[in-house]
C-alpha positions in Angstrom: 0.0 0.0 0.0 1.2 3.5 -0.7 0.2 6.8 0.8 -0.4 9.6 -1.7 -0.9 13.0 0.1 -3.3 15.6 -1.2 -3.0 19.4 -1.6 -0.2 20.8 0.6 0.3 17.7 2.7 3.6 15.8 3.0 4.3 12.3 4.3 7.4 12.1 6.5 9.1 9.3 8.4 10.7 10.2 11.7 14.4 9.7 11.9 15.7 7.2 14.4 16.6 8.9 17.6 19.5 8.2 20.0 18.5 5.9 22.8 21.3 7.1 25.1 22.2 10.6 26.3 25.7 12.1 25.8 26.6 11.1 29.4 25.6 7.4 28.6 22.2 7.3 30.3 19.8 5.0 28.5 16.4 6.5 27.9 13.3 4.2 28.2 10.6 4.5 25.5 8.3 6.5 27.7 11.0 9.2 28.3 11.6 9.8 24.6 10.1 12.9 22.9 8.6 12.7 19.4 11.6 13.3 17.0 11.5 16.5 15.0 13.9 15.3 12.3 12.3 13.4 9.5 12.7 12.3 5.9 10.2 13.2 3.2 8.5 10.1 1.8 5.8 11.6 -0.5 4.7 15.1 -1.4 1.3 16.4 -2.4 0.7 18.4 -5.6 0.2 21.8 -3.9 -2.2 24.0 -5.8 -5.0 26.2 -4.5 -5.4 25.6 -0.8 -7.7 27.8 1.3 -7.8 30.4 -1.5 -4.0 30.7 -1.7 -1.7 29.2 -4.4 0.7 26.8 -2.8 4.0 25.7 -4.5 5.6 22.7 -2.9 9.2 23.5 -1.9 10.1 20.1 -0.4 10.8 16.9 -2.4 11.0 13.2 -1.7 14.2 12.4 0.1 14.7 15.8 1.8 15.7 15.7 5.4 13.5 18.1 7.3 12.7 19.5 10.7 9.0 19.5 11.6 7.0 21.3 14.2 7.1 19.3 17.5 3.4 18.3 17.7 2.4 18.7 14.0 0.7 16.2 11.8 -1.3 13.0 12.0 0.4 9.7 12.7 -0.5 6.8 10.5 0.7 3.2 10.3 1.1 1.6 6.8 2.6 -1.9 6.2 4.1 -1.9 9.7 5.9 1.4 9.3 4.9 4.6 11.1 4.5 7.9 9.2 3.3 11.4 9.9 1.2 13.4 7.4 2.0 17.1 7.9 1.1 20.3 6.1 4.1 21.9 4.3 3.7 24.9 6.6 4.5 22.6 9.6 7.9 21.9 8.1 10.3 24.4 9.7 13.5 23.7 7.7 15.2 21.5 5.2 18.5 20.1 6.5 21.4 20.0 4.1 
């Protein structure tokens, strides 16, 4: 199954986070925060959204930083993804 986002939506997959701190403390799953770094998996077509013309500036494969609590989490074929609006993407990491 594939996820094809609509309008100004972007499908991202969270980057794996470190499970230990710099000082060597191992963090349990409940202490971890939702990662903000992600990879773009699919990009919607953009177009006219809420009366404004939206051009998509991210592309598949980009590494991005998303707003902390943005998007909707979905599970597809055993993988977890988030669907966010392009405006919830704060930066592209190069």
